[in-house]
Structure formats: structure tokens, C-alpha cells
N, C-alpha and C positions, 0 to 999 in steps of 0.2 A: 249525257247532257242534263243539267239541272237549271232550266230557266225558271225564274221566279217573278211573282207579282209583288211590287213594292208600293207603299203608300208614302208619299212625301207630305206629311201632315202639315208642316209649317211652310210649305212652298210660297204661299201668297205673302206672308210676312217677310220671308227671306227675300223675295223679289222686291218688296216695298223698300227694304233696306239697301238692296243692290239691284237696280233695274236691269243691269247688263249681265246678271247672273246666268252662267251656263254650266250646269252640272256635268262633270265628266268622271265622277267617282261616287262611291257610296261607303260611308263609314257606319259601322255597327259595333255594338258591344256583344253581339251574339257569336260566340266562338263556334257554336253548333252550325249556324248559317255559314260562317266563314269556311268550315270544313266541308260543306256540301257543294259549294260552287267552285268552278275552275275557269281558267282562261278559255274564252270562246263561248261561255254561257252568257245569256242575256238577262238583264234585270229590266222588266217592263214596269215603268214607273207611272203611277196614276196620281192625280190630284183632284180635289173638289173643284167645282165650277167657280169658286171664289165668292166674293161678296154679292155679285150680281146673280149667281146661280148656285146658291149653297146646297140645294137638293140634288144637284147634278154632278157628273164625274167626267173627267177628260183623261186621255192618254197623253202623257207629257213626253216620254222618251222611251227608247229602247237602248239601254246602256249595255254595250257588248264588252265583257270583261277582257282586258288585256293582261293584267297581272294582279296578284294578291300580295298585300304587305301588311305587316303589323307595325304601323307608324302613326296611328291616329291618337287623338286625345284619350285621357284615362277612361272616360265614360264610353268611348267608342273606338277602341284601338285597332280594330280590324278594318282594312281599307281595300275595297275592290276598285281598281283603277280601270277606267273605261278606255277603249280604243277610240281615239278621236276620228279615225278614218272610217269606222264602221258603225259607230253610235249614231242614232238618228234622234233628232229633236223635232217634235210635232207642234204645230201652231194650235195652242189651246183656245185661242180667240175665235177660230173659224170652225171648231168642231161641234157636232151635235152632242147630246147627252150620251155618255158611254155606259150608262147603267144597264141597258139591255144586254150588252156584251158581257159585262161583269156577271150578270145572272146566268149566262150560258156556260161559264167556266166551271169545270168539275174539279180541277186541281188534282195533284198526285194523291191527295187524301180521299178523293171521291166526294168530298163535302162541298156543296154549292153555297153560294151566297144567297141567303133568303131575306135579308133585310133590304129596306128601300130607302131612297133619299139620302140624307146626311148620315143615317144610321149605318150605311154601308161601310163607313170609316171604321166602325167597331170590328167589322168582319175582316178587314184587311190590314189592321194595325200590325199583326204578326206577319212576318215574311211568309208567303205562300208559294211553295213549289208547284209548278204547272204540269199538267198532263200533256202528252204529245199533241192530242187534238186541240188543247187550249192554245198551244204555241201556233198551230196552223191557223186557228181562228184569229189570233192576234196579228199574225203576219198578213192574212187576207184583209183584215180591217185596216191595218196601218198602211197598206199599199196605196189607198186612195186619200190619205191625209196630206195636207199641205205641210211641208217641212220647213223648219227654221234653218237659216244658213249657219 
């Protein structure tokens, strides 16, 4: 299993353009990433706290991969398609800052996030495979989050 932490850098501008946006897939230009994940893996997606809380972080969703396809645009041809029955969307408006959890993650590389505030975005721009104990921590944390329908 290769669960990964993902950063949706443009989430807030994407939602501004489409308020009903509900992501159920992930496009990437990284063939390496595409070769690492498989159906059943999860992509844990985080976003900044937005304009109101730019120094904070939120857990947006756990996208459970249903299938993989090479059908995306030229700059991001690899598409991980989420399973709508098992993917979870979390309410970012009711969450506390997620930074302390991000600092606890060790990732498969063993390298922790050491930056704070908005600088955390630099540390998570690249797709980061999670260690097993990271997955357990995220599962425990997300258990108490309010879900979006």
C-alpha cells in the first residue's frame, strides 16, 4: 500500500470559480508517482486555511483510488480516479489547524516537516508517500472530523 499526502495548492481559487466543486480524482504529470500508487491506496489531500487562516492547514479529503488511467491533459496526463463510495470529504470550515498533525508525520522517507505556517506548503508541494504509522495517525484524526455529503 502506498498512501500519499497531497497538497491542493489552488484549492481556494478553484472553489471560487466553482463553489460546488467536489474532487474525485487527481491528475499529475509525474509518471513516477503514477507508478507508485494502485487501486485501494489513499491520497490524503490537504489545503491551506484560505484567506482567513493563511498560516493554518486543513485536511480536505481522503481520496481512495478506484482506478488509474492515462487520460488527462498534456501537462498532467496521469489520472488517479477516486472511488465515490469510499472517498471521504471533510468540512474544512469546522476544523482546527492541522499543522501539529503535519509535524508528526515521518513519511516513508523518514523526513519530517520542519517548516511552520504557510511555509509548510513548500515542504508538501511534492507528493509525499506516508509511513504506516502516518496512515494510522491520519485515520485516527479524520475519525472525528465532520464529513461533507
